C-alpha atoms as a printed R data frame, in Angstrom:
    type eleno elety resid chain resno       x       y       z
1   ATOM     1    CA   MET     A     1  -7.274   8.103  21.252
2   ATOM     2    CA   SER     A     2  -8.505   4.479  20.342
3   ATOM     3    CA   ILE     A     3  -7.879   5.104  16.395
4   ATOM     4    CA   PHE     A     4  -3.808   5.771  17.304
5   ATOM     5    CA   LEU     A     5  -3.468   2.395  18.978
6   ATOM     6    CA   PRO     A     6  -3.895   0.152  16.315
7   ATOM     7    CA   CYS     A     7  -1.541   2.962  14.052
8   ATOM     8    CA   PHE     A     8   0.872   2.330  16.455
9   ATOM     9    CA   TYR     A     9   0.533  -1.604  16.257
10  ATOM    10    CA   ALA     A    10   0.851  -1.381  12.342
11  ATOM    11    CA   PHE     A    11   3.992   0.702  12.877
12  ATOM    12    CA   ALA     A    12   5.825  -1.833  15.212
13  ATOM    13    CA   ALA     A    13   4.615  -4.604  13.129
14  ATOM    14    CA   CYS     A    14   6.183  -2.896  10.003
15  ATOM    15    CA   ILE     A    15   9.360  -2.570  12.316
16  ATOM    16    CA   GLY     A    16   9.627  -6.259  12.380
17  ATOM    17    CA   PHE     A    17   9.250  -6.669   8.768
18  ATOM    18    CA   CYS     A    18  11.771  -4.271   8.155
19  ATOM    19    CA   ILE     A    19  14.416  -6.401  10.265
20  ATOM    20    CA   ILE     A    20  13.291  -9.428   7.963
21  ATOM    21    CA   PHE     A    21  13.736  -7.823   5.047
22  ATOM    22    CA   ASN     A    22  17.157  -6.269   6.081
23  ATOM    23    CA   ILE     A    23  16.103  -2.844   5.868
24  ATOM    24    CA   ARG     A    24  18.682  -0.212   7.662
25  ATOM    25    CA   GLY     A    25  19.043   2.743   9.121
26  ATOM    26    CA   ARG     A    26  16.406   5.698   9.058
27  ATOM    27    CA   THR     A    27  14.432   3.966   6.072
28  ATOM    28    CA   ILE     A    28  12.909   1.797   8.955
29  ATOM    29    CA   LEU     A    29  11.437   4.741  10.564
30  ATOM    30    CA   TYR     A    30  10.122   5.853   7.191
31  ATOM    31    CA   ALA     A    31   8.920   2.768   5.709
32  ATOM    32    CA   SER     A    32   7.050   1.700   8.867
33  ATOM    33    CA   LEU     A    33   5.798   5.132   9.267
34  ATOM    34    CA   GLY     A    34   4.077   4.809   5.942
35  ATOM    35    CA   GLY     A    35   2.223   1.419   7.421
36  ATOM    36    CA   ALA     A    36   0.895   3.477  10.230
37  ATOM    37    CA   LEU     A    37  -0.130   6.052   7.693
38  ATOM    38    CA   GLY     A    38  -2.122   3.559   5.409
39  ATOM    39    CA   TRP     A    39  -3.617   1.894   8.626
40  ATOM    40    CA   LEU     A    40  -4.871   5.273   9.888
41  ATOM    41    CA   ALA     A    41  -6.382   6.020   6.070
42  ATOM    42    CA   TYR     A    42  -8.026   2.905   6.314
43  ATOM    43    CA   LEU     A    43  -9.670   3.541   9.841
44  ATOM    44    CA   LEU     A    44 -10.977   7.023   9.063
45  ATOM    45    CA   PHE     A    45 -12.702   5.851   6.009
46  ATOM    46    CA   ALA     A    46 -14.699   3.228   8.009
47  ATOM    47    CA   ASP     A    47 -17.601   5.024   7.340
48  ATOM    48    CA   TRP     A    48 -17.310   5.438   3.740
49  ATOM    49    CA   GLY     A    49 -18.945   2.399   2.044
50  ATOM    50    CA   THR     A    50 -17.426  -1.207   2.128
51  ATOM    51    CA   ASP     A    51 -13.784  -2.099   3.358
52  ATOM    52    CA   ILE     A    52 -12.830  -2.743  -0.239
53  ATOM    53    CA   PHE     A    53 -12.890   1.026  -0.718
54  ATOM    54    CA   GLN     A    54 -11.177   1.419   2.743
55  ATOM    55    CA   TYR     A    55  -8.426  -0.793   1.276
56  ATOM    56    CA   PHE     A    56  -8.532   0.929  -2.035
57  ATOM    57    CA   ILE     A    57  -7.842   4.562  -0.505
58  ATOM    58    CA   ALA     A    58  -5.197   2.992   2.102
59  ATOM    59    CA   SER     A    59  -3.417   2.021  -0.758
60  ATOM    60    CA   ILE     A    60  -3.701   5.335  -2.565
61  ATOM    61    CA   VAL     A    61  -2.381   6.725   0.418
62  ATOM    62    CA   ILE     A    62   0.568   4.867   0.968
63  ATOM    63    CA   SER     A    63   1.410   4.509  -2.481
64  ATOM    64    CA   ILE     A    64   1.786   8.635  -2.639
65  ATOM    65    CA   TYR     A    65   3.701   8.405   0.681
66  ATOM    66    CA   ALA     A    66   6.158   5.760  -0.815
67  ATOM    67    CA   GLU     A    67   6.703   7.941  -3.716
68  ATOM    68    CA   ILE     A    68   7.338  10.993  -2.281
69  ATOM    69    CA   MET     A    69   9.738   9.383   0.532
70  ATOM    70    CA   ALA     A    70  11.765   7.746  -2.615
71  ATOM    71    CA   ARG     A    71  12.375  11.290  -3.864
72  ATOM    72    CA   LEU     A    72  13.361  12.470  -0.882
73  ATOM    73    CA   CYS     A    73  15.860   9.669   0.620
74  ATOM    74    CA   LYS     A    74  16.746   8.630  -2.912
75  ATOM    75    CA   ILE     A    75  15.603   5.048  -2.342
76  ATOM    76    CA   PRO     A    76  13.283   3.191  -4.496
77  ATOM    77    CA   SER     A    77  10.060   3.452  -3.319
78  ATOM    78    CA   THR     A    78   9.004  -0.353  -3.462
79  ATOM    79    CA   CYS     A    79  11.240  -0.197  -0.070
80  ATOM    80    CA   TYR     A    80   8.610   2.008   1.462
81  ATOM    81    CA   LEU     A    81   5.577   0.183  -0.758
82  ATOM    82    CA   LEU     A    82   6.438  -3.306   0.652
83  ATOM    83    CA   ILE     A    83   6.602  -2.553   4.169
84  ATOM    84    CA   ALA     A    84   3.757  -0.141   3.981
85  ATOM    85    CA   LEU     A    85   1.107  -2.277   2.707
86  ATOM    86    CA   LEU     A    86   1.793  -5.328   4.796
87  ATOM    87    CA   PRO     A    87  -0.456  -4.556   7.921
88  ATOM    88    CA   LEU     A    88  -2.907  -4.577   4.825
89  ATOM    89    CA   VAL     A    89  -2.690  -7.629   3.427
90  ATOM    90    CA   PRO     A    90  -5.715  -9.799   3.527
91  ATOM    91    CA   GLY     A    91  -4.075 -12.689   5.522
92  ATOM    92    CA   GLY     A    92  -7.245 -13.837   7.687
93  ATOM    93    CA   GLY     A    93  -9.207 -13.641   4.174
94  ATOM    94    CA   VAL     A    94  -6.758 -16.252   2.732
95  ATOM    95    CA   TYR     A    95  -6.763 -18.342   5.720
96  ATOM    96    CA   TYR     A    96 -10.859 -18.487   5.747
97  ATOM    97    CA   THR     A    97 -11.098 -19.224   2.375
98  ATOM    98    CA   MET     A    98  -8.524 -21.927   2.495
99  ATOM    99    CA   LYS     A    99 -10.435 -23.062   5.767
100 ATOM   100    CA   HIS     A   100 -14.110 -22.987   3.656
101 ATOM   101    CA   CYS     A   101 -12.148 -25.058   0.750
102 ATOM   102    CA   ILE     A   102 -11.024 -27.787   2.899
103 ATOM   103    CA   ILE     A   103 -14.024 -28.294   4.936
104 ATOM   104    CA   GLY     A   104 -15.841 -28.368   1.551
105 ATOM   105    CA   ASP     A   105 -18.248 -25.335   2.105
106 ATOM   106    CA   THR     A   106 -18.404 -24.337  -1.534
107 ATOM   107    CA   ALA     A   107 -20.825 -21.157  -1.123
108 ATOM   108    CA   ALA     A   108 -18.696 -19.676   1.840
109 ATOM   109    CA   PHE     A   109 -15.644 -20.431   0.125
110 ATOM   110    CA   ALA     A   110 -16.760 -18.628  -3.180
111 ATOM   111    CA   GLU     A   111 -17.858 -15.641  -1.129
112 ATOM   112    CA   THR     A   112 -14.681 -15.136   1.385
113 ATOM   113    CA   GLY     A   113 -12.584 -15.875  -1.856
114 ATOM   114    CA   LEU     A   114 -14.189 -13.323  -3.988
115 ATOM   115    CA   HIS     A   115 -14.069 -10.883  -1.400
116 ATOM   116    CA   THR     A   116 -10.366 -11.584  -0.290
117 ATOM   117    CA   LEU     A   117  -9.645 -11.108  -4.227
118 ATOM   118    CA   GLY     A   118 -11.650  -7.842  -4.204
119 ATOM   119    CA   ILE     A   119  -9.295  -6.712  -1.339
120 ATOM   120    CA   ALA     A   120  -6.357  -7.629  -3.090
121 ATOM   121    CA   GLY     A   121  -7.547  -6.027  -6.419
122 ATOM   122    CA   ALA     A   122  -8.430  -2.758  -4.506
123 ATOM   123    CA   MET     A   123  -4.859  -2.442  -3.330
124 ATOM   124    CA   ALA     A   124  -3.299  -3.316  -6.752
125 ATOM   125    CA   MET     A   125  -5.457  -0.765  -8.285
126 ATOM   126    CA   GLY     A   126  -4.457   1.822  -5.963
127 ATOM   127    CA   VAL     A   127  -0.765   1.286  -6.434
128 ATOM   128    CA   LEU     A   128  -1.042   1.000 -10.179
129 ATOM   129    CA   LEU     A   129  -3.069   4.310  -9.873
130 ATOM   130    CA   VAL     A   130  -0.766   6.387  -8.315
131 ATOM   131    CA   SER     A   131   2.351   4.766  -9.991
132 ATOM   132    CA   SER     A   132   1.182   5.362 -13.337
133 ATOM   133    CA   MET     A   133   0.442   9.230 -12.353
134 ATOM   134    CA   VAL     A   134   3.692   9.643 -11.405
135 ATOM   135    CA   ARG     A   135   5.157   8.088 -14.314
136 ATOM   136    CA   MET     A   136   2.942  10.240 -16.510
137 ATOM   137    CA   LEU     A   137   3.693  13.175 -14.534
138 ATOM   138    CA   GLN     A   138   7.510  12.605 -14.885
139 ATOM   139    CA   HIS     A   139   7.440  12.006 -18.410
140 ATOM   140    CA   ALA     A   140   5.330  15.328 -19.280
141 ATOM   141    CA   PHE     A   141   7.949  17.156 -17.166
142 ATOM   142    CA   THR     A   142  10.663  15.557 -18.789
143 ATOM   143    CA   THR     A   143   9.288  16.271 -22.366
144 ATOM   144    CA   LEU     A   144   8.673  19.872 -21.057
145 ATOM   145    CA   MET     A   145  12.328  20.489 -20.032
146 ATOM   146    CA   SER     A   146  13.489  19.212 -22.981
147 ATOM   147    CA   ALA     A   147  11.642  21.352 -25.150
148 ATOM   148    CA   GLY     A   148  12.753  24.329 -23.745
149 ATOM   149    CA   LYS     A   149  16.218  23.457 -24.718
150 ATOM   150    CA   LYS     A   150  17.403  24.059 -28.298
151 ATOM   151    CA   GLN     A   151  18.912  21.077 -30.023
152 ATOM   152    CA   VAL     A   152  22.133  21.882 -32.088
153 ATOM   153    CA   PRO     A   153  22.515  19.726 -35.301
């Protein structure tokens, strides 16, 4: 039960951002469900290494979900991706990085800043990986389908 309560909080937070971003209808539910799914993936991979790996896996799960929902609902995947990634955004890391910068603690600033940059990079790489794979599969499928049709000169 303790793993599902944070997922519910992520779901509720995503609903709030859907309202801010003027997302309407059942897309609110689907996009918010993606945020809860991403947070669930983040929590499930807690014992698999560093938190950067958790963010990477969660962004892969969210990206796959966004691509599937985009095809099912005929809405761009960025609508789902933008909302679902929001609970994973390392806002605390950015805050503490700037706090250490202002205080003048350069060692803590560099450590916190690099860690936050690593999280953001892992999230970007997860999205890029899934998006690239989907585009490659689409291209291969389109090429395969067009090769089956005879071209009339």
